[in-house]
C-alpha positions as CSV (number, residue, x, y, z in Angstrom):
1,M,26.7,12.3,48.2
2,T,28.9,15.0,46.7
3,V,28.0,18.7,46.8
4,A,27.2,18.5,43.0
5,N,24.9,15.6,43.5
6,T,23.2,17.3,46.4
7,A,22.7,20.5,44.4
8,A,21.3,18.5,41.4
9,A,18.9,16.6,43.7
10,A,17.7,19.8,45.3
11,G,17.2,21.4,41.8
12,A,15.3,18.3,40.6
13,R,12.9,18.5,43.6
14,A,12.2,22.2,42.8
15,P,9.1,21.5,40.6
16,L,7.4,19.6,43.4
17,A,8.2,22.5,45.8
18,L,6.8,25.0,43.3
19,T,3.5,23.0,43.2
20,G,3.3,23.1,47.0
21,L,4.1,26.8,47.1
22,G,1.4,27.4,44.5
23,A,-1.2,25.6,46.6
24,L,-0.1,27.5,49.7
25,A,-0.3,30.8,47.9
26,M,-3.9,30.1,46.9
27,A,-4.8,29.1,50.4
28,A,-3.2,32.3,51.7
29,V,-5.1,34.6,49.3
30,E,-8.3,32.8,50.3
31,A,-7.6,33.3,54.0
32,L,-6.7,37.0,53.5
33,N,-10.0,37.8,51.7
34,P,-12.8,36.5,54.0
35,E,-15.2,39.0,52.4
36,Y,-15.4,36.8,49.3
37,D,-17.7,33.8,49.3
38,L,-15.6,30.7,48.6
39,V,-18.8,28.7,47.7
40,S,-20.1,31.0,45.0
41,E,-17.2,33.3,43.9
42,A,-14.6,32.2,41.4
43,L,-11.1,32.2,42.9
44,S,-9.8,34.2,39.9
45,R,-11.7,37.3,41.3
46,Y,-9.4,37.3,44.3
47,V,-6.7,39.0,42.2
48,H,-8.6,42.3,43.1
49,G,-8.5,41.6,46.8
50,T,-5.9,41.7,49.6
51,A,-2.5,40.4,48.4
52,G,-4.2,39.6,45.1
53,W,-0.7,39.1,43.5
54,L,-0.6,35.7,45.2
55,L,-3.0,34.3,42.7
56,P,-1.0,34.9,39.6
57,A,2.1,33.9,41.5
58,A,0.5,30.6,42.4
59,L,-0.5,30.0,38.7
60,L,3.0,30.8,37.6
61,A,4.5,28.4,40.1
62,V,2.3,25.5,39.1
63,G,2.8,26.4,35.4
64,A,6.5,26.2,35.8
65,A,6.2,22.9,37.7
66,S,4.0,21.5,34.9
67,A,6.4,22.6,32.3
68,A,9.2,20.7,34.1
69,L,6.9,17.6,34.2
70,A,6.3,17.9,30.5
71,A,10.1,18.1,29.9
72,R,10.7,15.0,32.0
73,L,8.1,13.1,30.1
74,G,9.5,14.4,26.8
75,A,12.7,12.4,27.2
76,G,10.8,9.2,26.6
77,I,8.4,10.4,23.9
78,P,10.2,9.0,20.9
79,R,9.7,5.5,22.4
80,A,6.2,6.2,23.8
81,G,2.9,5.1,22.4
82,R,0.2,7.3,21.1
83,A,-1.6,7.7,24.4
84,A,1.6,9.0,26.1
85,R,2.3,11.5,23.3
86,A,-1.3,12.7,23.4
87,G,-1.2,12.9,27.1
88,R,2.0,15.0,27.1
89,A,0.4,17.3,24.4
90,A,-2.6,17.8,26.7
91,L,-0.2,18.5,29.6
92,L,1.4,21.2,27.5
93,V,-2.0,22.8,26.8
94,W,-2.7,22.8,30.6
95,T,0.7,24.4,31.2
96,A,0.2,27.1,28.5
97,G,-3.4,27.8,29.7
98,I,-2.5,28.5,33.4
99,L,0.5,30.5,32.4
100,V,-1.6,32.7,30.1
101,A,-4.3,33.0,32.8
102,A,-1.6,34.2,35.2
103,F,-0.8,37.2,33.0
104,F,-4.4,38.2,32.2
105,P,-6.4,39.0,35.3
106,A,-10.1,38.2,35.7
107,D,-12.6,41.0,36.2
108,P,-13.9,42.0,39.6
109,P,-16.9,40.2,41.0
110,G,-20.3,40.8,39.5
111,R,-19.2,41.4,35.9
112,W,-20.1,38.1,34.3
113,G,-22.3,39.7,31.6
114,H,-19.8,42.3,30.4
115,P,-16.3,40.8,30.4
116,S,-13.2,42.9,29.6
117,P,-10.6,41.7,27.0
118,A,-8.4,40.6,29.9
119,E,-11.2,38.6,31.4
120,L,-11.9,36.9,28.0
121,V,-8.3,35.8,27.6
122,H,-8.1,34.7,31.2
123,G,-11.4,32.8,31.1
124,N,-10.6,31.0,27.8
125,A,-7.1,30.1,28.8
126,A,-8.4,28.7,32.1
127,F,-11.1,26.8,30.3
128,L,-8.6,25.2,28.0
129,A,-6.3,24.3,31.0
130,F,-9.2,22.8,33.0
131,A,-10.3,20.7,30.0
132,A,-6.8,19.5,29.1
133,L,-5.6,18.3,32.6
134,P,-8.1,15.5,33.0
135,A,-7.2,14.3,29.5
136,A,-3.6,14.3,30.4
137,A,-4.2,12.5,33.6
138,L,-6.1,9.7,31.8
139,L,-3.7,9.4,28.9
140,L,-0.6,9.3,31.0
141,R,-1.8,6.8,33.6
142,G,0.1,3.9,31.9
143,T,3.3,5.9,31.6
144,L,3.3,7.1,35.1
145,T,2.3,3.9,36.8
146,A,4.9,2.0,34.9
147,R,7.5,4.3,36.4
148,R,6.1,4.1,40.0
149,P,3.6,1.3,40.4
150,G,3.2,2.2,44.1
151,L,1.5,5.4,43.1
152,R,-1.1,3.7,40.8
153,T,-4.0,4.1,43.3
154,G,-3.3,7.8,44.0
155,L,-2.8,8.7,40.3
156,N,-6.0,6.8,39.3
157,A,-8.0,8.5,42.1
158,L,-6.8,12.0,41.2
159,A,-7.5,11.4,37.5
160,A,-11.0,10.3,38.3
161,A,-11.5,13.3,40.6
162,S,-10.2,15.7,37.9
163,V,-12.6,14.3,35.4
164,A,-15.6,14.4,37.7
165,T,-15.0,17.9,39.1
166,T,-14.2,19.4,35.7
167,A,-17.4,18.0,34.3
168,A,-19.3,19.6,37.2
169,L,-17.5,22.9,36.7
170,A,-18.5,22.9,33.1
171,V,-22.2,22.6,34.1
172,F,-21.9,25.5,36.6
173,M,-20.0,27.7,34.2
174,V,-22.6,27.3,31.4
175,D,-25.3,27.9,34.0
176,V,-23.7,31.1,35.3
177,M,-23.1,32.5,31.8
178,D,-26.5,31.6,30.5
179,G,-28.4,34.2,32.6
180,G,-27.4,32.7,36.0
181,P,-26.2,32.4,38.6
182,S,-28.4,29.6,39.7
183,L,-28.0,26.0,40.8
184,G,-27.2,27.4,44.2
185,L,-27.6,26.1,47.7
186,G,-28.9,27.9,50.7
187,G,-27.6,31.5,50.6
188,A,-25.2,30.8,47.8
189,P,-26.6,31.7,44.3
190,T,-24.2,29.2,42.7
191,L,-21.7,26.6,43.7
192,L,-19.2,27.6,41.0
193,G,-16.6,28.7,43.4
194,L,-16.6,25.6,45.5
195,V,-16.5,23.3,42.4
196,E,-13.6,25.4,41.0
197,R,-11.6,24.9,44.2
198,L,-12.2,21.1,44.0
199,V,-11.0,21.1,40.4
200,L,-7.8,23.0,41.4
201,A,-7.2,20.7,44.4
202,A,-7.5,17.6,42.1
203,D,-5.4,19.1,39.3
204,F,-2.6,20.4,41.6
205,G,-2.6,17.1,43.4
206,W,-2.2,15.2,40.2
207,V,0.7,17.4,39.0
208,A,2.5,16.8,42.4
209,L,2.0,13.1,42.2
210,A,3.0,12.9,38.6
211,L,6.2,14.8,39.5
212,A,6.8,12.2,42.2
213,A,6.2,9.4,39.7
214,T,8.7,10.8,37.2
215,G,11.4,11.0,39.9
216,T,14.4,8.7,39.7
217,R,15.9,7.0,42.8
218,D,19.4,7.0,44.2
219,G,21.1,3.9,45.6
220,R,19.2,4.1,48.9
221,G,15.8,4.2,47.1
222,R,15.1,7.8,47.5
223,D,13.7,10.1,44.9
224,R,16.3,12.4,43.2
225,R,14.0,14.1,40.7
226,A,10.7,14.5,42.3
């Protein structure tokens, strides 16, 4: 492989690396802030904690990776069916949502009833992103599995996980904002934080696998774009 081909392959793998770095950044900010309750506290609140900058950095990294995925899928859109076009549109909504959420920080803990303007923008952008990703995962199943049939099981499992966890998150968000928190367990007043983390795990995992599915292979069968 020439130097130019090596550089191109490395650049093409960058979106997958960004997704991994985003996940690691979120894990790091979680570990650095043990005073927050991961079961009940929304991860967005960690922006006010130790190394809080890691949270928007993680969102920016995954947003950039998602934009790269949408660009890859866009190359075949003129020949794609309605489901693929709608799926890519949903992916773009997810991408825009998490990028906007990265630039507008959430409020500190305990201010659910009196949100600031930044919190309103952050929350609404995140809500749109969370709602759009499951739709994208379902609508793009055919396109992605046609490219990489071996990833069918993983893509289907992550799509199902995204749908299920997002539905659960919607229930807890409505509950918290309607006079909550409640629907808790043990000492946790709500399970919102835990469910949100499950959503993020499913969604980040799907983005990573979709990037792998859109990769091309070299002569030795290895990915060059994932």
